[in-house]
C-alpha atoms as an extended CHARMM CRD file, in Angstrom:
* protein
*
        46  EXT
         1         1  MET       CA              6.0550000000      -16.3030000000        9.2260000000  PROA      1               0.0000000000
         2         2  PHE       CA              5.4060000000      -12.9720000000        7.5030000000  PROA      2               0.0000000000
         3         3  ASP       CA              2.9010000000      -13.2620000000        4.6380000000  PROA      3               0.0000000000
         4         4  THR       CA              3.7320000000      -10.4320000000        2.2170000000  PROA      4               0.0000000000
         5         5  MET       CA              0.6760000000      -10.9210000000        0.0360000000  PROA      5               0.0000000000
         6         6  LYS       CA             -1.6760000000      -10.8250000000        3.0230000000  PROA      6               0.0000000000
         7         7  THR       CA             -0.0350000000       -7.6090000000        4.2330000000  PROA      7               0.0000000000
         8         8  ALA       CA             -0.1960000000       -6.1150000000        0.7340000000  PROA      8               0.0000000000
         9         9  GLU       CA             -3.9200000000       -6.8840000000        0.5410000000  PROA      9               0.0000000000
        10        10  LYS       CA             -4.5450000000       -5.3160000000        3.9680000000  PROA      10              0.0000000000
        11        11  ILE       CA             -2.7940000000       -2.1080000000        2.8630000000  PROA      11              0.0000000000
        12        12  ARG       CA             -4.9220000000       -1.9820000000       -0.2840000000  PROA      12              0.0000000000
        13        13  GLU       CA             -8.1690000000       -2.7350000000        1.5780000000  PROA      13              0.0000000000
        14        14  ALA       CA             -7.4570000000       -0.0550000000        4.1950000000  PROA      14              0.0000000000
        15        15  ARG       CA             -6.6850000000        2.5260000000        1.5050000000  PROA      15              0.0000000000
        16        16  ILE       CA             -9.8940000000        1.7480000000       -0.3760000000  PROA      16              0.0000000000
        17        17  ALA       CA            -11.9630000000        1.7520000000        2.8360000000  PROA      17              0.0000000000
        18        18  MET       CA            -10.6870000000        5.2860000000        3.4940000000  PROA      18              0.0000000000
        19        19  ASN       CA            -11.6860000000        6.2600000000       -0.0660000000  PROA      19              0.0000000000
        20        20  MET       CA             -8.1130000000        7.1790000000       -0.9650000000  PROA      20              0.0000000000
        21        21  THR       CA             -6.2010000000        6.7930000000       -4.1880000000  PROA      21              0.0000000000
        22        22  GLN       CA             -2.6360000000        5.5520000000       -4.1610000000  PROA      22              0.0000000000
        23        23  MET       CA             -1.5780000000        9.1470000000       -4.7940000000  PROA      23              0.0000000000
        24        24  ASN       CA             -3.6230000000       10.4100000000       -1.8180000000  PROA      24              0.0000000000
        25        25  LEU       CA             -2.0270000000        7.8220000000        0.4620000000  PROA      25              0.0000000000
        26        26  ALA       CA              1.4470000000        8.5650000000       -0.8670000000  PROA      26              0.0000000000
        27        27  ASP       CA              0.9910000000       12.2980000000       -0.2490000000  PROA      27              0.0000000000
        28        28  ALA       CA             -0.3450000000       11.6900000000        3.2680000000  PROA      28              0.0000000000
        29        29  MET       CA              2.6220000000        9.4670000000        4.1280000000  PROA      29              0.0000000000
        30        30  GLY       CA              5.2940000000       11.5030000000        2.3740000000  PROA      30              0.0000000000
        31        31  VAL       CA              6.3070000000        8.7250000000       -0.0140000000  PROA      31              0.0000000000
        32        32  SER       CA              6.0670000000        8.2380000000       -3.7570000000  PROA      32              0.0000000000
        33        33  CYS       CA              3.0500000000        6.8160000000       -5.5220000000  PROA      33              0.0000000000
        34        34  GLN       CA              5.3450000000        4.0600000000       -6.7930000000  PROA      34              0.0000000000
        35        35  ALA       CA              6.1540000000        3.0970000000       -3.1850000000  PROA      35              0.0000000000
        36        36  VAL       CA              2.4590000000        2.6080000000       -2.4080000000  PROA      36              0.0000000000
        37        37  SER       CA              2.0340000000        0.5880000000       -5.5870000000  PROA      37              0.0000000000
        38        38  ASN       CA              4.9800000000       -1.6100000000       -4.5920000000  PROA      38              0.0000000000
        39        39  TRP       CA              3.5070000000       -2.1570000000       -1.1320000000  PROA      39              0.0000000000
        40        40  GLU       CA              0.1620000000       -3.1880000000       -2.5840000000  PROA      40              0.0000000000
        41        41  ARG       CA              1.8570000000       -5.6640000000       -4.9300000000  PROA      41              0.0000000000
        42        42  GLY       CA              4.0130000000       -6.9800000000       -2.1000000000  PROA      42              0.0000000000
        43        43  ASP       CA              7.1760000000       -6.0630000000       -3.9850000000  PROA      43              0.0000000000
        44        44  SER       CA              8.8830000000       -3.9880000000       -1.3030000000  PROA      44              0.0000000000
        45        45  LEU       CA              7.8220000000       -6.0340000000        1.7110000000  PROA      45              0.0000000000
        46        46  ARG       CA             10.2130000000       -8.9300000000        1.1310000000  PROA      46              0.0000000000
């Protein structure tokens, strides 16, 4: 079973470990800052 909250936490932890803001990650991936925020809350992984 896919655990959205565990995945969301891993995304957040990886971003912080790389010393990136949500905006930095969004720019690097070519997505919006809101998309990254949604991922980290687990909102768009369901």
